[in-house]
N, C-alpha and C positions, 0 to 999 in steps of 0.2 A: 723375656718371660714366655714360656710355651703356651699355646692356645689350649683352653680347657677341652679335653677330648669329649665328644658327644654333646657339647653345649647346644641347646635349642631353646629359644624363648619366643613365644607368640607363634606366628605363621600357621595358625589353625585355619581350617577351611569350612565353607558352608556353601550351599547352593545359592546362586545369585537370585535375588528377589524378582527381577524382571524377566529372567530367562533361566528358570530353575532346571529345565530339562537338559540344557547344554552348557551352562556356564558355572564356574566356581569362583567365589570371592576368597581371597587370601588376606587375612588381617596382617598389619605390620608386625615385624619381629626381626630377630637376628639368629644366625646359626653359624656353626663352623663347618666348612666343607669336609667331605671325605677325602681319602687319598693320602699320599705321602707328604704333601706340602699343603696343609690346611690353611685356609684364610677365612676371614669373617665375611658373611653375606648379611647385609642389612637392608630390609625393605621397610622404609619409613613413610610417614605421611598418611595417605588414605589407603583403603583396601585396593588390592590389585585383582583385576578380574581376567580370568583366562577361560577361553571357550574350547570345548571339544569339537565344535562344529567348524573349526577353521585351522589352517596351518599356522604355526607359531609366528608371532610378530612381537616386536618390542613393546612393552607397556601393556595397556588393556587391549584385549582382542583375542585373536586366535592363539591357541595354546599347544596344539599337537606338534610333536617333533617329527612325525612322519605318518603317512597313510590318512585314512578318514575314519570318522567315528563309527564304531561297530557295536552290535548288540551283545549283551551278556559278556562284557569284557571289563577287566580291571585296568584302570589307568592310574599310574603312579604320578604323584605330584612332586616336582623337583624344584628346589631353590637353586638358581644358577648365578654365576657372576663372571665378569670379565677380569682380566689381569689388573685393570684399573680400579676394580672394586664395584663397577656398575652392576647392580643386581637385577634379576628378573625371575621368572618362573616358567615352567613348562610342564606338559602332561605327556606321559609316555607309557606304552605297554610294557616297557622294560623296567624291571625292579633293580637293575644293576648298571646298565650302560645306555642311558638315553642318548639320542642323537643331538648333540649340542649345537646351537646356532653358531654361525661364524663369529669369531671373536670371543666366545665364551669358553672358559677352560676349567671352571670350578663348579662343583655340583654337590647337592645333598638331598637325599630323598626325605620328604617331610610328611608323607601320607599317601592315601589312595582312595579313589572313588570307583564305583562299579555301575555299569549301565544295565538296564533291564532288557527284556526281549524286544522292545521297540526302540532300543538305542538311547533311552532317556536316563539321565543320572538318577539313580535310586535315592529316595529321600533318606537322609541320615542326619545325625547330630554329632559334632565332634567337641570333646572337652579334653584338652591336652592330647594324650595318646589314645584316649578312649573314643571309639566310634560306635554309636548306637543306631540301630534301625528304628525309624519312626513307625507309626501305626501302619499295618499290623506288625507287632514285634516279631512274631514267628513267621518266617517266610518260606522255610523249606523243611517240611517233615522228612526225615531221613527214610531210606528204604527199611523194610522190616528187618529188625535186628535178629540175627540167628545165634545159635550156640557156638559157632566157630567165629573166631576173630576175623573181622573184615574192615577195610577202610571205607568210610563214608565221606562224601563231599559236603562241605558246609558253605553257607553264604558269607564268605569272608574273602579278602583279596588273595589273588594268586601271586606267586613269585617271591613271597616272603613268609617267614614264620610269624604267626601272631598268636596271642592268647585269646582263644575263642570264648565268648561268654554264651553259655548254652542253658537251655532248660530241658530237663529230662522228665518226660511224663510216662510213668509206668502203666501197665495194664491194670484194670480194676478187678480182674478175676483171672483164674487159671492156675493158681499155685504160687508158692514162694519163688521169688526171683531176685537175682543180683544182676546189676548192669555195670559193666566195666568200660571205661573210656581212658585212652592214653595217647600220648604223642607217638605217632608211628615211627619216628626216628629213634625211639627208645625200644622198639619192638612191638609185637602184637599184644593187644589187650589180654590180660589174664584175670582170673578171679581175684588175685591179690590186689588188682587195681580197682576193685569195686567202689563205685561212687554213690550208688543208691540201692536200697533194698525195699522190696514190696512184699507184704504178707499176703497169703492166699485170701482172695476175697476182700482185700483192703480197699481203701478209698482211692488209691492211685493219684494222690494230690501232686506228685512231682516235686522237683527241687532244682535250684540253679547249680550249675557246674562250670568250672573253668578248666580249660585244657589247651596246651599248645598244639598247633597244627603243623603239618609239614608244608613245604612250599607249593604243594598242589592242592591246598585247601582241605586236606583230609585229617581225620582222627581215626584211630583204631577203636572198634567197638565190638563187644560181645555180651551175651546174656546167658544166664543159666536156663532161660525159658524162651524158646523161639518166639519172636514177635511180641515180646513182653514190654516193649517201651518204644517211644518215639522221641527223637531229638530235634529241638528247635534252636535256630541260631538267633540270639538276641543282639549280638554285636561282637566287638573284638577290641583288644588292646594291641596297638602297633608300637613297638619300641622306637621305631624311626631312627635307629642308629645311636640312641642315647645310651649312656652307661647305666645299667640296672644295678 
């Protein structure tokens, strides 16, 4: 019987209570590895803790596949296993090819965390494939939006396409405006992609918007009125290799 493609159960992450700036707890679960010869990975028992502050070691402890912890960096969390089925996990800046420890040959990306300017893991909450920033919800007002389509960078992981959960806040005055947001891989934002409209002199209350990013954390944005809106990142959905 073939293994179920994309299967992933549990294996959600959270910041470690005792060392939230450096360590990630991974709850028990199981998944199927990527590649041509998939196998089961199962982490059972108690949560597995991996630290960005140290090089990888088996079990609880250091989790980095290479290098040292850096600021403003995405670290992808991988479930890994030996040919014997022995499971573990590691953290890598690579979203495709982490450096596997000796003896480990199977892998599956199961999420990502991001460090801040001080190199600390930024506070988040994960529910399944959904990752939400904690207070404050909005962390990165985008540059002023112009009338020509341009790519803006969001607070989401790099290296993978994710469904960004955004909040678009329009201007409170200045005339009628349409704001358009789209996946840059589909082309530049056009008026036909409009996701929010604001009446001249309106309240500018804003609205939530979801849009896929490219692998460099960007969405394409334009407005019919320069500087008429600000975009905030609330979180993202990471498919994590599952079948949608």
